[in-house]
C-alpha positions in Angstrom: -31.0 -207.0 108.1 -31.5 -204.6 105.2 -28.3 -202.9 103.9 -28.4 -199.8 101.8 -26.7 -199.6 98.4 -28.1 -203.0 97.6 -30.7 -204.5 95.4 -32.8 -207.4 96.7 -34.9 -210.0 95.0 -38.2 -210.0 96.9 -41.8 -208.9 96.9 -41.8 -205.1 97.5 -44.6 -205.1 100.1 -42.9 -207.8 102.1 -39.6 -205.9 101.8 -41.0 -202.6 102.9 -42.6 -204.2 106.0 -39.1 -205.0 107.1 -38.0 -201.4 106.7 -37.9 -198.8 109.5 -40.6 -196.1 109.7 -39.5 -192.7 108.2 -36.5 -194.3 106.5 -36.5 -193.1 102.8 -35.9 -189.6 101.5 -37.1 -190.2 97.9 -38.8 -192.9 95.9 -38.7 -192.9 92.1 -40.5 -195.8 90.5 -42.8 -196.8 87.7 -45.2 -199.6 88.7 -46.8 -202.2 86.4 -50.3 -201.0 85.3 -53.2 -202.4 83.3 -51.3 -205.6 82.4 -49.6 -203.9 79.5 -46.4 -205.8 80.0 -45.4 -209.2 81.4 -43.2 -208.6 84.5 -42.2 -212.2 85.2 -45.4 -213.0 87.1 -45.5 -209.8 89.3 -48.9 -209.1 90.9 -49.5 -205.5 91.6 -51.0 -204.5 95.0 -51.5 -200.7 94.8 -53.2 -200.2 98.2 -50.6 -202.1 100.2 -47.7 -200.5 98.3 -49.1 -197.0 98.9 -49.6 -197.7 102.6 -46.1 -199.0 103.1 -44.5 -196.2 101.1 -46.2 -193.7 103.3 -44.9 -195.4 106.4 -41.3 -195.7 105.3 -41.1 -192.2 103.7 -39.6 -189.5 105.9 -41.6 -186.4 106.8 -41.0 -184.1 103.9 -40.0 -187.0 101.7 -41.3 -187.5 98.1 -42.5 -190.4 96.0 -42.4 -190.0 92.2 -44.9 -192.3 90.6 -44.5 -192.7 86.8 -47.6 -194.3 85.3 -49.9 -194.3 82.3 -53.3 -195.7 81.1 -54.3 -198.5 78.9 -56.8 -197.8 76.1 -59.3 -200.6 75.8 -62.1 -200.5 73.2 -61.5 -196.8 72.8 -61.8 -196.1 76.5 -58.9 -195.0 78.8 -58.8 -196.8 82.1 -57.7 -193.8 84.1 -55.7 -196.2 86.3 -53.2 -193.5 86.8 -55.7 -191.2 88.6 -57.2 -194.1 90.6 -53.7 -194.8 91.9 -53.2 -191.1 92.7 -56.4 -191.1 94.7 -55.2 -194.2 96.6 -52.0 -192.4 97.6 -53.9 -189.4 98.7 -56.2 -191.5 100.8 -53.1 -193.0 102.5 -52.0 -189.5 103.7 -49.8 -188.3 100.8 -50.2 -184.8 99.3 -50.5 -184.8 95.5 -47.8 -182.1 95.3 -47.7 -182.1 91.5 -49.0 -183.9 88.4 -46.2 -183.8 85.9 -46.0 -185.0 82.3 -43.4 -187.2 80.8 -43.5 -186.6 77.1 -41.8 -189.1 74.8 -40.0 -187.5 71.8 -40.2 -190.5 69.5 -43.2 -192.5 70.6 -44.3 -195.2 68.2 -47.9 -195.5 69.5 -50.1 -194.3 66.7 -53.9 -194.4 66.9 -56.2 -194.5 63.8 -59.0 -192.2 65.2 -57.2 -190.1 67.8 -54.0 -188.1 68.2 -50.8 -189.9 69.0 -50.4 -190.8 72.6 -47.0 -189.6 73.6 -47.0 -189.1 77.4 -47.2 -190.6 80.8 -48.0 -189.0 84.2 -45.3 -188.4 86.8 -47.2 -187.9 90.1 -45.2 -186.2 92.8 -46.5 -187.3 96.2 -45.1 -185.7 99.3 -45.4 -186.6 103.0 -46.2 -183.1 104.1 -44.4 -180.2 102.4 -41.3 -181.4 100.5 -38.2 -180.8 102.6 -36.0 -180.5 99.4 -36.6 -178.8 96.1 -33.6 -178.0 93.9 -35.4 -176.5 90.9 -34.0 -177.4 87.5 -33.6 -174.4 85.2 -33.5 -173.7 81.5 -32.4 -170.7 79.4 -34.9 -168.0 78.7 -35.6 -166.8 75.1 -34.8 -163.2 76.0 -32.8 -161.7 78.9 -31.5 -158.4 80.0 -33.4 -155.1 80.7 -36.7 -154.3 78.9 -39.8 -152.2 79.3 -42.3 -154.6 80.9 -46.0 -154.4 81.4 -46.9 -153.4 85.0 -50.1 -153.0 86.9 -52.5 -153.3 84.0 -55.9 -152.1 85.1 -59.5 -152.3 83.9 -59.0 -149.4 81.4 -56.8 -151.9 79.4 -53.9 -149.4 79.1 -50.5 -151.0 79.2 -48.3 -149.3 81.6 -44.6 -150.3 81.3 -41.6 -150.0 83.6 -38.0 -151.0 83.1 -37.5 -154.5 84.4 -34.9 -157.3 84.2 -35.4 -160.6 82.4 -33.3 -163.4 83.9 -31.0 -165.6 81.8 -32.7 -168.7 83.3 -36.1 -169.8 84.4 -37.4 -172.7 86.4 -38.5 -175.5 84.0 -42.2 -176.3 83.5 -43.7 -179.5 84.8 -43.8 -181.1 81.3 -40.5 -182.9 80.7 -39.5 -184.3 77.3 -37.2 -187.3 76.7 -36.1 -189.4 73.8 -36.8 -193.1 74.4 -35.2 -196.3 73.2 -31.6 -197.3 72.9 -29.4 -194.2 73.1 -32.4 -192.2 74.4 -33.5 -194.0 77.5 -30.0 -195.4 78.1 -27.0 -196.7 76.2 -27.0 -199.9 78.3 -28.2 -202.6 75.9 -28.6 -205.0 78.8 -31.3 -202.8 80.3 -33.7 -203.7 77.5 -34.0 -207.2 78.9 -36.7 -205.5 80.9 -39.9 -204.7 78.9 -40.5 -201.2 80.1 -37.7 -198.9 81.2 -37.9 -195.2 81.7 -35.1 -192.7 80.6 -32.1 -192.3 82.8 -32.4 -188.5 82.4 -36.0 -188.7 83.9 -34.6 -190.5 87.0 -31.7 -188.0 87.1 -33.9 -184.9 86.9 -36.2 -186.1 89.7 -33.3 -187.3 91.9 -31.6 -183.9 91.6 -34.8 -182.1 92.2 -36.1 -183.8 95.3 -33.0 -185.1 97.1 -29.5 -184.1 98.2 -26.2 -185.9 98.3 -26.2 -188.6 100.9 -30.0 -189.0 100.9 -31.6 -192.5 100.4 -33.3 -193.1 97.1 -35.6 -196.1 96.9 -37.2 -198.0 94.0 -39.6 -200.8 95.2 -40.1 -202.1 91.7 -36.6 -201.4 90.3 -36.7 -203.5 87.2 -33.5 -202.9 85.2 -32.2 -200.6 88.0 -32.3 -197.2 86.4 -33.3 -195.3 89.6 -30.6 -197.1 91.6 -27.9 -196.5 89.0 -28.6 -192.8 88.7 -28.8 -192.3 92.4 -25.4 -194.0 92.9 -23.9 -191.9 90.1 -25.0 -188.7 91.8 -23.7 -189.5 95.3 -27.0 -190.6 96.8 -27.5 -193.9 98.7 -29.8 -196.3 96.9 -32.0 -199.2 97.8 -34.0 -201.4 95.3 -36.0 -204.5 95.1 -37.7 -206.5 92.4 -39.6 -209.8 92.3 -37.6 -211.1 89.3 -34.1 -212.5 89.9 -33.5 -211.9 86.2 -34.1 -208.1 86.5 -32.2 -207.9 89.8 -29.2 -209.4 88.0 -29.5 -206.9 85.2 -29.8 -204.0 87.6 -26.7 -205.1 89.5 -24.6 -205.4 86.3 -25.7 -201.9 85.3 -24.7 -200.4 88.6 -21.4 -202.3 88.7 -20.4 -200.9 85.3 -21.7 -197.3 85.8 -19.1 -194.5 86.2 -19.6 -192.1 89.1 -20.7 -188.6 88.0 -18.8 -185.8 89.7 -21.1 -182.9 90.5 -20.2 -179.3 91.5 -21.5 -180.0 95.0 -18.8 -182.6 95.6 -15.9 -180.5 94.5 
């Protein structure tokens, strides 16, 4: 029997096959891709993972898939988009293609611009049932004369309008990486490829509500599960490596609960 708010050491496809249909509200994960890292012998089965994720995701649920591409002999693999097309073929909508920009990336190239991003594909099972848009301050706010109804004559016609103090963020999100950026948990770096806690937090807050179930089928060091727990979501994770499962459980056990305005 699968219990929520637990992390299991198992193959993710085998684990998902034991889960009920329409069970998960949100998945936030970053799969192994292009053999860029050694994940303790993990073999990646994209078709089977996408199929099972579609089955266990609730109608209106979302899968956030963080992935990049290997550059081999000057040629990008485009693995990321191949995986996106696989998810689409399984029935998911490609709701958004977002960018995870790394502030302090070390990956320099001699004959091309520095690669500083990965993709964050947002797959949805139908229309997302939850969207809590994150906002950021606007450069200007208050009342101004704004351009209105510009026609073919090119004449700017202006009317008095209001600029809000906040606007919805764009779909390019920037995060510092490394110790102090991705996380302050030194133990997390026993895993070779972690993503920032703030990345997990921003997606969890955007696509789920308190009490929802957040899943990570390749949970590694446990970032998704930790952040879900801190923000009053239920979590469920699994990983093929017992070493990483132990790391994830230690991180969750030592993590303080974050009190949000919704819980007051």
